[in-house]
GUTIFI-124032 format. One record per atom (N, C-alpha, C): residue in three letters; chain; atom name; z, y, x. Coordinates in steps of 0.2 Angstrom, whole numbers, plus 5000, padded with zeros to 4 digits. Example, Ala and Ser with C-alpha at 12.3 -4.5 7.8 and 13.67 -1.06 7.14 Angstrom:
<dovexs>
("ALA"; "A"; "N"; (5039; 4972; 5066)),
("ALA"; "A"; "CA"; (5039; 4978; 5062)),
("ALA"; "A"; "C"; (5039; 4984; 5066)),
("SER"; "A"; "N"; (5035; 4989; 5064)),
("SER"; "A"; "CA"; (5036; 4995; 5068)),
("SER"; "A"; "C"; (5039; 5000; 5064)),
</dovexs>
This chain:
<dovexs>
("UNK"; "A"; "N"; (5062; 4981; 4788)),
("UNK"; "A"; "CA"; (5064; 4988; 4790)),
("UNK"; "A"; "C"; (5065; 4984; 4799)),
("UNK"; "A"; "N"; (5065; 4990; 4803)),
("UNK"; "A"; "CA"; (5063; 4988; 4810)),
("UNK"; "A"; "C"; (5067; 4985; 4816)),
("UNK"; "A"; "N"; (5068; 4982; 4816)),
("UNK"; "A"; "CA"; (5074; 4982; 4824)),
("UNK"; "A"; "C"; (5075; 4983; 4828)),
("UNK"; "A"; "N"; (5068; 4987; 4830)),
("UNK"; "A"; "CA"; (5070; 4988; 4835)),
("UNK"; "A"; "C"; (5067; 4999; 4834)),
("UNK"; "A"; "N"; (5070; 5001; 4836)),
("UNK"; "A"; "CA"; (5065; 5011; 4832)),
("UNK"; "A"; "C"; (5061; 5013; 4839)),
("UNK"; "A"; "N"; (5058; 5015; 4838)),
("UNK"; "A"; "CA"; (5055; 5020; 4844)),
("UNK"; "A"; "C"; (5055; 5028; 4839)),
("UNK"; "A"; "N"; (5058; 5035; 4843)),
("UNK"; "A"; "CA"; (5057; 5037; 4841)),
("UNK"; "A"; "C"; (5057; 5046; 4848)),
("UNK"; "A"; "N"; (5052; 5048; 4847)),
("UNK"; "A"; "CA"; (5049; 5052; 4852)),
("UNK"; "A"; "C"; (5054; 5059; 4854)),
("UNK"; "A"; "N"; (5052; 5059; 4860)),
("UNK"; "A"; "CA"; (5057; 5064; 4862)),
("UNK"; "A"; "C"; (5051; 5072; 4866)),
("UNK"; "A"; "N"; (5052; 5078; 4866)),
("UNK"; "A"; "CA"; (5048; 5081; 4872)),
("UNK"; "A"; "C"; (5042; 5079; 4877)),
("UNK"; "A"; "N"; (5050; 5073; 4881)),
("UNK"; "A"; "CA"; (5048; 5070; 4888)),
("UNK"; "A"; "C"; (5052; 5065; 4888)),
("UNK"; "A"; "N"; (5047; 5060; 4881)),
("UNK"; "A"; "CA"; (5050; 5053; 4884)),
("UNK"; "A"; "C"; (5050; 5050; 4877)),
("UNK"; "A"; "N"; (5054; 5046; 4876)),
("UNK"; "A"; "CA"; (5057; 5042; 4869)),
("UNK"; "A"; "C"; (5064; 5039; 4870)),
("UNK"; "A"; "N"; (5065; 5037; 4864)),
("UNK"; "A"; "CA"; (5070; 5034; 4863)),
("UNK"; "A"; "C"; (5071; 5029; 4860)),
("UNK"; "A"; "N"; (5075; 5023; 4860)),
("UNK"; "A"; "CA"; (5073; 5015; 4861)),
("UNK"; "A"; "C"; (5076; 5014; 4860)),
("UNK"; "A"; "N"; (5078; 5011; 4853)),
("UNK"; "A"; "CA"; (5085; 5006; 4851)),
("UNK"; "A"; "C"; (5085; 5002; 4850)),
("UNK"; "A"; "N"; (5089; 4996; 4849)),
("UNK"; "A"; "CA"; (5087; 4990; 4846)),
("UNK"; "A"; "C"; (5094; 4990; 4842)),
("UNK"; "A"; "N"; (5093; 4986; 4837)),
("UNK"; "A"; "CA"; (5099; 4986; 4831)),
("UNK"; "A"; "C"; (5101; 4982; 4830)),
("UNK"; "A"; "N"; (5095; 4977; 4832)),
("UNK"; "A"; "CA"; (5100; 4969; 4836)),
("UNK"; "A"; "C"; (5105; 4968; 4836)),
("UNK"; "A"; "N"; (5107; 4970; 4842)),
("UNK"; "A"; "CA"; (5112; 4973; 4846)),
("UNK"; "A"; "C"; (5112; 4978; 4852)),
("UNK"; "A"; "N"; (5110; 4985; 4848)),
("UNK"; "A"; "CA"; (5114; 4990; 4852)),
("UNK"; "A"; "C"; (5110; 4991; 4856)),
("UNK"; "A"; "N"; (5107; 4989; 4858)),
("UNK"; "A"; "CA"; (5105; 4992; 4867)),
("UNK"; "A"; "C"; (5099; 4997; 4869)),
("UNK"; "A"; "N"; (5102; 5003; 4870)),
("UNK"; "A"; "CA"; (5096; 5009; 4869)),
("UNK"; "A"; "C"; (5095; 5010; 4878)),
("UNK"; "A"; "N"; (5090; 5014; 4876)),
("UNK"; "A"; "CA"; (5086; 5017; 4880)),
("UNK"; "A"; "C"; (5081; 5024; 4880)),
("UNK"; "A"; "N"; (5082; 5030; 4885)),
("UNK"; "A"; "CA"; (5078; 5034; 4883)),
("UNK"; "A"; "C"; (5076; 5035; 4890)),
("UNK"; "A"; "N"; (5069; 5033; 4892)),
("UNK"; "A"; "CA"; (5066; 5032; 4896)),
("UNK"; "A"; "C"; (5061; 5038; 4897)),
("UNK"; "A"; "N"; (5064; 5040; 4904)),
("UNK"; "A"; "CA"; (5058; 5046; 4907)),
("UNK"; "A"; "C"; (5054; 5044; 4912)),
("UNK"; "A"; "N"; (5053; 5040; 4915)),
("UNK"; "A"; "CA"; (5045; 5034; 4917)),
("UNK"; "A"; "C"; (5044; 5030; 4912)),
("UNK"; "A"; "N"; (5035; 5026; 4915)),
("UNK"; "A"; "CA"; (5034; 5020; 4908)),
("UNK"; "A"; "C"; (5039; 5016; 4909)),
("UNK"; "A"; "N"; (5041; 5012; 4915)),
("UNK"; "A"; "CA"; (5043; 5008; 4918)),
("UNK"; "A"; "C"; (5053; 5009; 4913)),
("UNK"; "A"; "N"; (5053; 5001; 4909)),
("UNK"; "A"; "CA"; (5061; 5002; 4905)),
("UNK"; "A"; "C"; (5061; 4999; 4910)),
("UNK"; "A"; "N"; (5069; 5000; 4909)),
("UNK"; "A"; "CA"; (5076; 4994; 4912)),
("UNK"; "A"; "C"; (5078; 4989; 4907)),
("UNK"; "A"; "N"; (5080; 4990; 4899)),
("UNK"; "A"; "CA"; (5082; 4987; 4895)),
("UNK"; "A"; "C"; (5076; 4985; 4893)),
("UNK"; "A"; "N"; (5070; 4986; 4891)),
("UNK"; "A"; "CA"; (5066; 4982; 4888)),
("UNK"; "A"; "C"; (5060; 4982; 4888)),
("UNK"; "A"; "N"; (5055; 4979; 4888)),
("UNK"; "A"; "CA"; (5049; 4978; 4891)),
("UNK"; "A"; "C"; (5042; 4975; 4886)),
("UNK"; "A"; "N"; (5035; 4981; 4888)),
("UNK"; "A"; "CA"; (5029; 4978; 4885)),
("UNK"; "A"; "C"; (5026; 4973; 4889)),
("UNK"; "A"; "N"; (5024; 4970; 4882)),
("UNK"; "A"; "CA"; (5020; 4962; 4882)),
("UNK"; "A"; "C"; (5014; 4961; 4878)),
("UNK"; "A"; "N"; (5013; 4958; 4886)),
("UNK"; "A"; "CA"; (5002; 4956; 4880)),
("UNK"; "A"; "C"; (5000; 4960; 4875)),
("UNK"; "A"; "N"; (4998; 4964; 4880)),
("UNK"; "A"; "CA"; (4994; 4972; 4874)),
("UNK"; "A"; "C"; (4990; 4970; 4875)),
("UNK"; "A"; "N"; (4987; 4972; 4868)),
("UNK"; "A"; "CA"; (4980; 4970; 4865)),
("UNK"; "A"; "C"; (4977; 4978; 4865)),
("UNK"; "A"; "N"; (4972; 4977; 4862)),
("UNK"; "A"; "CA"; (4967; 4979; 4861)),
("UNK"; "A"; "C"; (4971; 4986; 4857)),
("UNK"; "A"; "N"; (4972; 4984; 4853)),
("UNK"; "A"; "CA"; (4977; 4992; 4848)),
("UNK"; "A"; "C"; (4986; 4991; 4845)),
("UNK"; "A"; "N"; (4986; 4983; 4850)),
("UNK"; "A"; "CA"; (4993; 4984; 4851)),
("UNK"; "A"; "C"; (4995; 4984; 4854)),
("UNK"; "A"; "N"; (5003; 4981; 4854)),
("UNK"; "A"; "CA"; (5008; 4980; 4860)),
("UNK"; "A"; "C"; (5015; 4976; 4859)),
("UNK"; "A"; "N"; (5017; 4974; 4862)),
("UNK"; "A"; "CA"; (5023; 4968; 4859)),
("UNK"; "A"; "C"; (5028; 4973; 4862)),
("UNK"; "A"; "N"; (5034; 4973; 4861)),
("UNK"; "A"; "CA"; (5042; 4976; 4862)),
("UNK"; "A"; "C"; (5048; 4973; 4864)),
("UNK"; "A"; "N"; (5049; 4970; 4868)),
("UNK"; "A"; "CA"; (5054; 4967; 4868)),
("UNK"; "A"; "C"; (5063; 4969; 4872)),
("UNK"; "A"; "N"; (5066; 4969; 4869)),
("UNK"; "A"; "CA"; (5073; 4969; 4869)),
("UNK"; "A"; "C"; (5076; 4964; 4874)),
("UNK"; "A"; "N"; (5078; 4967; 4882)),
("UNK"; "A"; "CA"; (5079; 4959; 4885)),
("UNK"; "A"; "C"; (5085; 4956; 4887)),
("UNK"; "A"; "N"; (5089; 4962; 4882)),
("UNK"; "A"; "CA"; (5096; 4958; 4880)),
("UNK"; "A"; "C"; (5096; 4952; 4877)),
("UNK"; "A"; "N"; (5093; 4955; 4871)),
("UNK"; "A"; "CA"; (5093; 4949; 4864)),
("UNK"; "A"; "C"; (5089; 4946; 4863)),
("UNK"; "A"; "N"; (5081; 4950; 4866)),
("UNK"; "A"; "CA"; (5072; 4944; 4867)),
("UNK"; "A"; "C"; (5070; 4946; 4857)),
("UNK"; "A"; "N"; (5074; 4951; 4856)),
("UNK"; "A"; "CA"; (5071; 4953; 4849)),
("UNK"; "A"; "C"; (5065; 4956; 4849)),
("UNK"; "A"; "N"; (5062; 4956; 4844)),
("UNK"; "A"; "CA"; (5054; 4957; 4849)),
("UNK"; "A"; "C"; (5050; 4959; 4842)),
("UNK"; "A"; "N"; (5046; 4967; 4842)),
("UNK"; "A"; "CA"; (5042; 4967; 4837)),
("UNK"; "A"; "C"; (5034; 4971; 4839)),
("UNK"; "A"; "N"; (5029; 4972; 4834)),
("UNK"; "A"; "CA"; (5023; 4973; 4839)),
("UNK"; "A"; "C"; (5023; 4980; 4834)),
("UNK"; "A"; "N"; (5020; 4985; 4842)),
("UNK"; "A"; "CA"; (5020; 4989; 4837)),
("UNK"; "A"; "C"; (5013; 4993; 4839)),
("UNK"; "A"; "N"; (5007; 4995; 4836)),
("UNK"; "A"; "CA"; (5005; 4999; 4838)),
("UNK"; "A"; "C"; (5004; 5007; 4843)),
("UNK"; "A"; "N"; (4996; 5003; 4850)),
("UNK"; "A"; "CA"; (4997; 5010; 4855)),
("UNK"; "A"; "C"; (4996; 5017; 4852)),
("UNK"; "A"; "N"; (4998; 5017; 4848)),
("UNK"; "A"; "CA"; (4999; 5023; 4847)),
("UNK"; "A"; "C"; (5003; 5027; 4844)),
("UNK"; "A"; "N"; (5009; 5023; 4842)),
("UNK"; "A"; "CA"; (5017; 5026; 4843)),
("UNK"; "A"; "C"; (5019; 5026; 4850)),
("UNK"; "A"; "N"; (5014; 5024; 4857)),
("UNK"; "A"; "CA"; (5019; 5023; 4861)),
("UNK"; "A"; "C"; (5015; 5031; 4868)),
("UNK"; "A"; "N"; (5018; 5037; 4869)),
("UNK"; "A"; "CA"; (5012; 5044; 4872)),
("UNK"; "A"; "C"; (5008; 5041; 4875)),
("UNK"; "A"; "N"; (5006; 5044; 4879)),
("UNK"; "A"; "CA"; (5001; 5046; 4882)),
("UNK"; "A"; "C"; (5002; 5043; 4888)),
("UNK"; "A"; "N"; (5009; 5042; 4891)),
("UNK"; "A"; "CA"; (5011; 5042; 4898)),
("UNK"; "A"; "C"; (5013; 5034; 4898)),
("UNK"; "A"; "N"; (5015; 5029; 4891)),
("UNK"; "A"; "CA"; (5018; 5023; 4892)),
("UNK"; "A"; "C"; (5010; 5020; 4891)),
("UNK"; "A"; "N"; (5003; 5023; 4883)),
("UNK"; "A"; "CA"; (5002; 5022; 4883)),
("UNK"; "A"; "C"; (4996; 5019; 4889)),
("UNK"; "A"; "N"; (4994; 5021; 4896)),
("UNK"; "A"; "CA"; (4991; 5020; 4902)),
("UNK"; "A"; "C"; (4994; 5016; 4905)),
("UNK"; "A"; "N"; (5002; 5014; 4903)),
("UNK"; "A"; "CA"; (5004; 5009; 4908)),
("UNK"; "A"; "C"; (5002; 5002; 4902)),
("UNK"; "A"; "N"; (5002; 5001; 4898)),
("UNK"; "A"; "CA"; (5001; 4998; 4893)),
("UNK"; "A"; "C"; (4994; 4994; 4892)),
("UNK"; "A"; "N"; (4988; 4997; 4898)),
("UNK"; "A"; "CA"; (4982; 4995; 4897)),
("UNK"; "A"; "C"; (4983; 4993; 4903)),
</dovexs>
């Protein structure tokens, strides 16, 4: 089971940390409660800034707005 859940919406994402309950629905590529780290060629790390939980996700899971910001 993934510790951080990403749900796609029409104009953005819903990001929820199952570990601490931290949640965010950003309208821009700038997160307040999560951070994109260590972007690689095909994947990135998404970290919760509250409890420091992190998961590695493929860039294809991000919308095009977040994908360009992460690269």
